[in-house]
Residue, then its C-alpha position, 0 to 999 in steps of 0.5 A: m517556518l516554526y517547524l523548520n527552525y525547530v528541526r534545524e536546531l535539534q542536535f543529532d542525539e536530541k529527541p524531538d518533541y513530537q507532540y509539539l510538531r504534530d500540534l504545529f500542523k494541527k494548528l495550521l490546518y485549523r487556521h486554514q479551515l482544512s481537515n486531515d482526510f488522510v488522503f495523501d498525494w501518493v494515494l491519489a496517484e496510485r488510485e489514478e494509475n489503477q483506474k487507468s490500468n483496470s477496467n473495473p477499479t472498484d474490484k480490488f482483486s481484479f489483478l488476480s484474473n490473469f494469475s495462474l498457478g500453472v497446474p495442468q488440467d490433469n493435476t500433475l506437476n513435473i518436478i525434477g523430472k518426476p511427475l507429482k500428482i496434486a490432490s484435488d478437493k475430490n481426492i481429499 
């Protein structure tokens, strides 16, 4: 309640005492014998969603497996009706 009372009493143009507010939460964690692991609800939800959608959730680049630049096998792109040859490593 201290936090809510404090922020409710702030005037619109008044700067909050951020250190005081951080200390309130630190004391609360200490009192309940908890630690700040920086794992937030939205991080956990994102992890669960990724585990459901990816067969290998430990591979953080697995989403690239379906990614394609769309360059044809002969390394040409047709831009505005004109073919454009794309340089390959062999041509450089």
